[in-house]
C-alpha positions as CSV (number, residue, x, y, z in Angstrom):
1,M,-21.8,60.7,-75.4
2,I,-23.7,60.4,-78.4
3,K,-27.7,60.0,-78.1
4,H,-30.1,58.6,-81.0
5,P,-32.9,60.8,-81.7
6,H,-34.8,57.3,-81.2
7,G,-33.1,55.7,-78.5
8,G,-35.5,55.5,-76.0
9,A,-37.6,53.8,-78.9
10,I,-34.4,51.4,-79.9
11,A,-34.2,50.4,-76.2
12,A,-37.9,50.0,-76.0
13,G,-37.7,47.7,-79.0
14,T,-35.0,45.8,-78.1
15,L,-36.6,44.9,-74.4
16,L,-39.6,43.9,-76.0
17,L,-38.0,41.6,-78.5
18,L,-35.8,40.0,-75.6
19,A,-39.2,39.6,-73.6
20,L,-40.9,37.7,-77.0
21,T,-38.0,35.6,-77.5
22,P,-38.7,32.3,-76.5
23,V,-36.4,30.6,-73.8
24,R,-34.6,27.5,-75.0
25,A,-34.7,24.8,-72.8
26,A,-31.6,22.7,-71.6
27,D,-29.8,20.7,-73.9
28,P,-31.5,17.2,-73.3
29,P,-29.5,14.7,-71.5
30,G,-27.8,12.1,-72.9
31,V,-28.6,8.3,-73.1
32,L,-26.5,6.4,-70.1
33,W,-25.8,2.9,-72.0
34,Q,-23.7,0.1,-70.7
35,T,-21.6,-1.3,-73.3
36,T,-19.8,-4.7,-73.5
37,S,-17.2,-5.8,-75.9
38,Q,-15.3,-9.3,-76.8
39,M,-12.7,-10.0,-79.0
40,V,-13.1,-13.3,-80.9
41,M,-10.3,-14.7,-83.3
42,E,-10.6,-17.9,-85.2
43,G,-8.1,-20.3,-84.2
44,M,-7.2,-19.0,-80.4
45,P,-7.9,-21.5,-78.0
46,F,-9.2,-18.7,-75.5
47,S,-11.0,-15.2,-75.6
48,P,-10.0,-12.4,-73.5
49,P,-12.7,-11.6,-71.2
50,P,-15.4,-9.5,-72.4
51,T,-14.8,-5.4,-71.5
52,T,-17.6,-3.6,-70.1
53,L,-18.1,0.6,-69.8
54,K,-20.5,2.9,-69.1
55,V,-21.1,5.7,-72.0
56,C,-23.0,8.7,-72.4
57,A,-24.2,9.4,-75.5
58,A,-26.2,11.7,-77.3
59,A,-30.1,10.5,-78.2
60,E,-29.1,10.5,-81.6
61,W,-25.6,8.4,-82.4
62,T,-23.5,10.1,-84.7
63,N,-20.8,7.7,-84.1
64,P,-20.3,3.8,-83.3
65,P,-19.7,3.8,-79.3
66,P,-16.3,4.4,-77.9
67,G,-13.7,1.9,-76.3
68,G,-10.8,0.3,-77.8
69,D,-7.8,1.9,-79.5
70,S,-7.3,5.4,-79.2
71,T,-5.5,5.5,-82.6
72,C,-8.9,4.0,-84.2
73,V,-10.8,6.4,-86.7
74,T,-14.2,6.2,-87.7
75,T,-15.1,7.1,-91.1
76,K,-18.4,6.6,-93.3
77,F,-20.5,6.4,-90.1
78,R,-24.3,5.9,-91.5
79,R,-27.7,5.1,-89.3
80,V,-30.8,4.2,-91.4
81,G,-33.5,2.6,-89.3
82,N,-32.6,0.6,-86.8
83,K,-28.8,0.0,-88.1
84,A,-25.7,1.6,-88.4
85,T,-22.2,1.1,-90.3
86,W,-19.2,2.1,-90.4
87,A,-15.4,1.8,-91.5
88,M,-12.5,2.4,-89.3
89,H,-8.7,2.6,-89.8
90,C,-6.4,2.3,-86.6
91,S,-2.8,3.3,-86.5
92,G,-1.6,1.7,-83.0
93,D,0.9,-0.8,-82.4
94,M,-0.9,-3.1,-84.5
95,P,-2.5,-1.2,-87.2
96,M,-5.6,-2.3,-88.7
97,T,-8.7,-1.9,-90.7
98,G,-12.2,-2.8,-90.4
99,T,-16.0,-2.4,-90.7
100,G,-18.7,-2.3,-88.0
101,E,-22.5,-2.5,-87.9
102,M,-24.9,-2.4,-85.3
103,T,-28.3,-3.1,-84.7
104,W,-30.7,-1.5,-82.3
105,D,-33.2,-4.2,-80.8
106,G,-35.2,-1.4,-79.7
107,P,-34.7,2.2,-78.3
108,D,-33.2,0.2,-75.1
109,S,-30.6,-2.4,-76.5
110,Y,-28.3,-2.9,-79.3
111,T,-25.8,-5.7,-80.9
112,G,-23.3,-5.5,-83.2
113,L,-20.0,-6.7,-84.8
114,I,-16.6,-5.1,-85.8
115,T,-14.3,-7.2,-88.2
116,A,-10.9,-5.8,-88.2
117,T,-7.8,-7.1,-90.1
118,A,-4.4,-6.5,-88.6
119,E,-0.8,-8.3,-89.9
120,G,-2.9,-10.8,-92.0
121,M,-5.2,-11.9,-89.1
122,T,-9.0,-11.1,-88.6
123,M,-10.6,-10.7,-85.8
124,M,-14.2,-9.8,-84.8
125,I,-15.6,-7.9,-81.6
126,R,-19.0,-8.6,-80.6
127,L,-20.9,-5.7,-79.4
128,S,-23.9,-5.0,-77.1
129,G,-25.3,-2.7,-75.2
130,K,-28.6,-1.7,-72.8
131,K,-29.8,1.8,-72.0
132,I,-29.4,2.0,-68.1
133,G,-30.3,5.9,-67.7
134,T,-29.9,9.4,-68.4
135,C,-26.3,11.7,-68.2
136,D,-25.3,15.0,-68.2
137,Q,-22.5,15.4,-71.0
138,P,-23.3,13.2,-73.7
139,V,-20.3,12.5,-76.2
140,S,-21.2,12.7,-79.9
């Protein structure tokens, strides 16, 4: 065992430093949203029923709300003030590209629209969400 001539001072200094380091608070909880989406296609005699999900999101959104085709990749997500916009590309059974936008109507609700094109057809997906509480494991 090698002893440092100032070993006691180093150990005491380390303990003092640890004692003075502020304790980091636990990560803030996420926000639990109830999200609804409904696809609308012009010329179709009916629309599929809306889909409603509960989503645990980070307090500051860095992506649009999840849902839909898992092969979709979001790019260019940008939030300025109460509005967010993004581009998307999906490579699933029906490849498509599109854009989306959301507007927060306040801290507790939003509305939005995704416009996507696949096989020469354009479809719109109406989005809405309302805050219903907090949650423990937010997705970014």
